[in-house]
N, C-alpha and C positions, 0 to 999 in steps of 0.2 A: 270778630267773635273772640272771646277769651279762650285760653287753652283748655278749660274745663267744659266748654260748650259742646253740645251735640246738635247737629243739624238734622231735622226731620222734614222730609219732603214726601208727601203722599198725595199731592195735588197735580202739579204740572212739572214735568221733567225739565223743559227748556228754561225755566226760571233760574235754575242753578247751572253755573258754568262747571260742567263735569270735570274738565281737565284741572281747573283751579281747585275743585273739591278734592280730587285725587291727590294733588300736590299737598294741600293742607293736611290731609289725613296721613299721607306718607311721612311728612315732616313733623307730625304731631302738633301742628298749630292749633288744631281743635281735637277734642277727645274722641269724637266719633260721629257717625252718621247712620241714620235709618232712612232708607229710601225704597219706594216701590214704584217710582216713575223715573224714566230715563230718556235721554235724547233719542236713543234707538231702542225700540222694544220689539221682541224680547232682547234683554241685555246679552250681547255676544259672550260666548263661553270664555274668551280670552280677555275680557274687559277687566281692568285693574280693580274695579269695585267688587268683583267676585272674589278677589284674592287678598284683600286687606283684612287684618284681624280686628280692626276697629269700625267695621261696617256690618250692618244688618241690611241685606238686600232681599226683598221679596218681590214676586211678580205683581204686576199692577192689578190686583184683585181684592184690594182692601174693602170694597163694598160688598163682598160676597158673604152672605149669611143664609141660613136655612129659611128664615122668614122672608127675606128679600127675594130669594129664588121662588118661593111659593107664590108670592105676589106676581113676579115676572111671568111665570108659566101660566098661572090662572088667568091673568090679564091677556096674555098672548092667545090662549085658547078661546077666551071670550071674544076677543077682537076678530079672530078668524071666523068663529061661528056667526057673529053679527054680520060680517061681510058676506059670508055665504048665504045667509038668510036674505039679505038685501039684493044680492046680485045673481042668484041661481034659484029662481022660483020655478 
């Protein structure tokens, strides 16, 4: 990656070598990184990615939205209700 590049990983933590990423960020080989997936989740408090000024690190909840939660909860209640109807007559 060129020095002006920014790495974004919001999919799979283990596809990025975290120690190599930390080194590249510390040495400014790349401009920055935005990550919400990590080798260890939740990211430990003392992890270097939490303390670098060229990193945006968020918890692995990029999928969270009001609409998605409404679907999840509606479908969950519906599935439980369906199961109860079939199995507890």
